N, C-alpha and C positions, 0 to 999 in steps of 0.2 A: 165872929169873922173867920173865914177860912184861912188856915195856916198853910203857907206856901214856902217850900224850901228854897235855898239859894239857887237850886237848879231849876226852879219854876215848877216843881211837882208838889202835889198835895202831901201834907205831913201825916194825914190820918184818913180813915174811912169817913169820919164825920166831915172832914174838909171836902171830900169829894161830893158828899151830899149837898153841902152848902154851896160849892162851886156850881153844881148843876142847877140847884134851886135859884141861884142868882141869875141864871140864864132862862128861867121859867121852865126847867125840865125837872119833873118830879120823879126821882129815882128811889127805889126801895133799897134797903140796906144790902141785900144780896147783890144787886147790880153794882152798887157803889163799892162793895168789897172786891168783886172781880176786876173792876176798873182800877182800883187802888193797887191791887197786886200786880196787874199787868204793867202799870206804869212804874211801880217800884222795882220790879224784876226786869224792866226793859224788854218785855216779851210782847209779841203780837197777841191780840185778843180776837178770836173769831166768834162773831155773833151770828146765830142762825135762828130763823123764824119766819113766820108767815109775813106776807106783804102788809105794810101798815102798822107794824108793832113798834117801830121806832129805832131800828138798827142804824139807819143813816143819820137820823136826827141826833142820837146820842154821840155819834162820832163828830158831827158838825159842832154840837154844843161844847163838847169837851175840847176840841181843837180851838174853838173861839175863846173859851174860858182860859186856856193855857197859852194863848197867843201863839199858836202853832198853825201851820198850814194844814188845811183839810186836803188829803191826797185822794182825788177821785180814782187814781190808778190803783189804789189799794183795794178796790172793790173786786172781789173774786166771784166767780159763778161756781156753784156746786149743786148737783142733782136737782136742778130746777129752782133752787132757792138762792137768794143772794146772801153772801157772807161778807161781813165788814171786818176790816183789819184796822185796829187803832195803833 
């Protein structure tokens, strides 16, 4: 079972993987690592990539799993690609 701190944040990288898996989102360890670090350091995370690779979905799934609002205003545009801020 995923370990969640008193602040509602995952306690480990493995917890991030479990949280996302519980929402049917399969994440590799590298993605889980950067998500964990961004949450732990309370810093935004900018995801860049081609359309359809899951940038929006990972933000929605993580927000739902952590019981936080998904902020559509946090979507930024940059050089023709969409960038997501968590």
